[in-house]
N, C-alpha and C positions, 0 to 999 in steps of 0.2 A: 636339086633336092634342098628343101628348106633346112635351116640349121637345127630345129628341134627334132626333125625326123632323123637327121644324120647323127645327132647326139644319142638318140634312142638306139640306133643301129650299133654304135660303139659300146653303149652300155650292155646291150644284149650280147655282143661279142665277148665283152669282158666277163660277163656272168657265165657264158658258155665255157670259156677257157678255165675259169676258176672252178667250175664244177669238176673238171678233170684234175686240176693241179692242186687244189686246196680241199680242206674238209669243211667247206662252206655249206650252208643250208641249201637243200634241194627242193624247197617248198614251191618254187616257181618254175621248176625245170619243165614240167609238162606243158606249161603255157608258151614256152619258146621252142618246143619241138614239134616238127611236123609229124602227122600220124604215120606217114610212109618214109620216115627218115632213114637214110642209109649212109654208111660210112666205111672207110677202109683205113686200117691202122698202118703201122710202119712195118709189118711183116705180112707175108703172103696169106697166112691163115687168119688174119684179123679182118673179118667181114661182119659188119653190124647192120641189122635190119630191125627197125621198130624201136619204140620207146623203152620197152622193158630190157631189150638187149643193151641199149645205151646205159641204163641205170646199172645193169649188171657189171659192165666193164668199168664203170666209174667206181663201183664198190670194190672190185678186185684191185683196182689201182690204189685205192685208199688203204686197203689192208696191206698191200705191199709197201707203201710209203712209211707205214708205221715201223718197218724194220730199219729205216734209215736214221742217221744222225745228221744234224745240220742241214736239213732239207730246205731248199729255197729255189726260186725261179725268177727270171726276168722275161718280160713280154715286150716285144717290139713289132709293130705292124709295118711290114715292108711294102705292102701293096693293098690298095683299096679301090675297087671298081664298082660303080653303081650304074644300073641301067638308066636309059633316057626317061623312062616313065617312073623311075624311082620306086619300082615294085620288086626289084631284085638287086642282089649285091654279092660280091665275092671279096673276102678279106683273107690275105695271106700274111701269117704272122710267124716270127721266129721266137721260139721259146728256149732259152738256155737254162737247163736244169742242173743243179749241183747238189750232191749229197755225199755222205760218208758211210762206208761200211767197215766196221772194225778200224776206224781211224784212217782209212784209205779214202782220199778224196776222189770222187768220180764226177766227170762232166758229161752231160748228155744234151747235145744240140738237137732240137726238134723243129720241124716246120709243119704248121697246120694250115691247111687251105679249107675255108668254110664257105658254103653257099647259103645265102639267106633269100627268103621271099617275104613280101609284105602282105599280110591279111589282117587288117585292123591293128596288127602289131608285127614286129619282125620275128620270123621263125627260122630255125635251122632246118634245112632240107637235105643237105649233103655235106660231108667233110672227108678230107683225106690227109693222112699224116705221113711224114717221111723223116728220114734221119740225115744228118749232115755227115755221118761217118758210116762205114760199112760194118754191119753187125752179124752177117751170116744168119739172119733169122732170129737172133737174140735181141729183140727190140728193147725189152726192159731188163736186159742183163740177167736173164733167168739163171745162167750158170753161177753168176755171183750170188744170186739169192740162195741157190742151193748150198753154196759154201757158207753163206750166212746162216742158213738153217742148221747146218752141221755144227757151226760154231755155237749157235744158241742151244742146240741139243747138249753140247758138251758143257755149257754153263748150267743147264738144267740138271744134268747128271751131278755136277759138282755141288750145286746148291742142295740137291736131294741128299747127297752124302753128308753135307753139313747139317741139314735138318734132322737126319737120322741120329747124328751124334748129339745134336741139341736135345732131341727127344729122350735119348738115353740119359743125358745129364739131368733133364727135367724129371724123369722117373726117379732117379737117384735122390734128387733134391726133395721130391714129393715124399719118398719113403722116409727121409730124414725128418721132414716136417710132421708126418703122421706119427713117427716115433716121439717127436717132441710134444705133440698133442697128447699122446698117451702118457708121457712122463708128467705133463702138466696135470692131467686127471689124477695120476698116482700121487702127485704132491698134495692135491686137495684131499685125497683119501687119507694120506698119511697124517696130515694135520688133524683131520677129524677123528681118525682112529686114536691118535695120541691123546686127544682130549677125552674121548669116550672111555679109554682104558684108565686114564688118570683119575677119574672120579672113583671107580671102585677100588683102585689101588690106594687112594687117599684114605678111604674107609678102612681098608685092610691094615695100613700102617698105623693109623690112629688108634683103632681098637687093639692092635697088638701092643702099642705102647701103654695103653690104659691097663691091659691085662697084666703086663709085666709089673706095673705099680701095684695092682690088686693082689697079685701073687705075693709080693713082698709084704703087704699089709697082712695077708692071711697067715704068712709064716710067723709074723710078729705076734698075732693073736693066738696062734696055736702054742707058741712058746710061753705066752702068758696064761695059758689055760682057758682062754675065752673061746670055747668050742662053738657056741651058738653064733658068735660074731664071725668066726672063720667060715662056718657053713653059709652064712648070709653072703659073705664076700665071694665064696665059690659059686653061689648061684649067679652073681653078677658076671663072674668070669665065664660061666657057661653060656649066658645070653650073648655076651660079647663074641664068644667063639662062633656062635650061630651066625651072627652078622658078618664075621670074617669069612666064613664059609660061603655065605650068600654072595657077597661082593666078589670073592675069588672066582666063583662059578660065572658071575656076570662077565668078568674080564676074560675068562676062558672062552665064553660063548662068542664074544666079540672077535677074538683072535681066530677061532675056528671058522666063523662066518666069513671073515675076510680072506682066509686061506682058501675057502671053498670058492669064492668069487674070483680069485686071482690065479687059479691053477693053470697050467700051461695048455691043457686041451680045451680049446674054446669052441670046437666044431660040433660037439655033441649037445643036443638039447636034453633037458631034464625037467622034471616037475619042480616048479619054483613058486613059492608063495609071493605073488606080486605085491600084495599089501605090505608084507614084512620087508620086502626088498625096497619099496618106495619109501617106507617110513625110516628104514635104516640109513638110506642115502640122504634123506632130508636132514636128519640130525647130524650125520657126518659132514655134509657140506656146510651147514650152519656153524658147527663147532670149528671146522677148518678155517672159515672166514673170521670167526671170533678169535682164533689163535693168533691171526695176523693183526687184527684190530679189535682190541677188547672194548673200545668205546662203542662199537656197532651193536645195535640191538634190532631185532625184527620180530614181527608177529608170525607164528607158524600156524597154519590152518590145515587140517586133514579131514577128509571124508572118504573113508575106504568102504567099498561095497563088501559087506560081510558075507554075501552069498558067493563071492568070487573065490573059487578053489585054486588048486595048484595049476600052473600053466606050463606047458612044454616049451621052454625057450632056452637059448644060450644065455645063462644068467649073467655071465660077465659082460657080454655085449650089451644086453638090454640095460644092465646096471650102469654101464658107461653112458648110455643115452640119457637115462634118468638123471644121473649125476651131472651131465653136461647141461641139461635143461635147467636143473635146480641151481647149479652154480651161476649160470647166466642170469637167472632171475634174481639171485642175491646181488649180483654185480650191478644190475640196473637199478634196484631199489636203493642200494647203497649210494650210487651216483646221484639219484634224485634227492636223497636225504642230504647230501652235501650241498646241493643247490637250494633246497627248500628246508631250512632249519626248523621252522615253526609250523605246527598244524598238520604235519604229515607223519604217518606211521607206516614204515616199510612192512609190507605184508607179502608173504609167499604162501601159496595154497597148492596142496597136492591132493588129488582125489582120483579114485578109480570107479569104474562103472562096468557092470556086466550086462551085455545086451544079448539079443537073440543070436546074432551071427558074429558079433565082435566083442572085444573088451577094450576099454579105453583107459589110458593113464594120462591125466592132465596136470600140467604145471602152469600156474597162473601167478602173475605179479601185478602190482599196482605202480609200476614204474612209468617212464615217459612214453612208452609204446615205440613202435617202429614206423618211421615215415613211410607213406605209401609209395614214394618214389623208389625206395630200395627194398620194399617187401618181397618182390619177385626174385631178388638176388641173394637173399640170406642163405639159401641152401647151396649156392655155388661154391666150388672149392676156392679157397684163398680170399674169399670176400669176407671182410670183417668191419664192424663199426667201431671196434675198440681202437684206442690209440696205438701207435707203433710200439711194439715190444710187449703189449698186453694180450695179444691174441694172434693165433696162426691163421685163422680163417678156415680151419678144417673141422672144428668141433661139430657144427650143425651139418656140414656136408657128410662127415663120417656117420653121424647119428641117422641122417636120412637114408644112407646106404644100408646101415644095419637093420633099421626097421623094414626097409624094402626087401632085404634078404629074408626076413621072417614072414614075408607075404603080407606086410601091413603098410600103413601110410603114416606120415608125419606131417600134421597140418598146423597152421598158425592163424590165429585171429588176433588183430591188434587195433587199438584205438589210440591215436596220438594224444599224449598228455594223461591217459587214463591207465594204460597197461597192456600186457600181452598175455596170451594163453597159447601154449603149445600142447597139442594132443597127439599121443601115440595111439594108433588104432591097430590092434592085432587080431588075427582070425580067432573066432571062438571055437573052432573045430579042434584046437589043440588043448582045450581045457579038459582036465581030467577030474572026475568027481572024487571028493574025499571019501 
């Protein structure tokens, strides 16, 4: 046999053995297998006929090897015999396999006899495997694999228990984060409410002080007998008293409105004026931000559909969604203003629209917009674009769930460098006519 043909034989043999012993590519396997290939394994029940059966046993072997640690093998050809016509050959090889199961080293000596014939290239037509040790039919140490399977099942059970514990911890942490998000919203509301109440209280205090001074002047005029002057002063006192009453009622309305939105029972829907709710939270959010940074100013735009009547919603929940969207809008325009000092006017717009089947509440800003790469992630729990410590990543996720629970949708449209618009879409079937 010429050298090239013998070299090809050895390469075919090496590829044949590697197909069984390694996870190498099987792209060329069909080209080296005879159509009527047959083989016998190392136990009585291992009889292989045909290419598909060969591939099947190879795949089974690969699956079983994945259970092993430190798997390796050494190949040594102990006998090679080639026919006189160089059209057939037999190669007997010893393969020493070693692997670990649960840190226990196992040695498995194999002997593989392979018959080849030549038809334009070398092909395997028959093979026979045997062991160097007695195995009583357990060629591939099936009993050991069963033990390994039981060991792995035990590991799975242990890991499952750990995962359950981790899940419980995660739920507890999530609950704490949700509470933190609610408290953050409450903080925004508190700052805004304080500012809103402070205005009418300032009027009440100022007019009260003026009335005290006017009463003293009126008493002096009365003592002096200047009745007409005293009556004129009393008229001023009367007008001031009306203003005190007006601003006192304004403060009372703010407190009652906030108590209405913060009551404990949040599961009942009630007829709510969406326009008033959106307008109230717009001002509260703005004043809350101004309470923290008096240098910040923004343009507020509103366009409320006057035909929109009361809507049956959970007012506290939808209010929290509106507040979250507006607060986020003020956050992004404030950040853009810090980056772009000149020629930029922070603007936040809130508008409502009544349609045939739906009503919409939109919050729009002229900030930097949301990068398209992360647009699909913004409603995911714990995802936030804010720096560490400035956001929990739950605001939009909770808002999305609240709107969905109302049978609606929360959508976002954004343009990088130009701004973002969030739209709450609620069913119009819940609208009640005034």
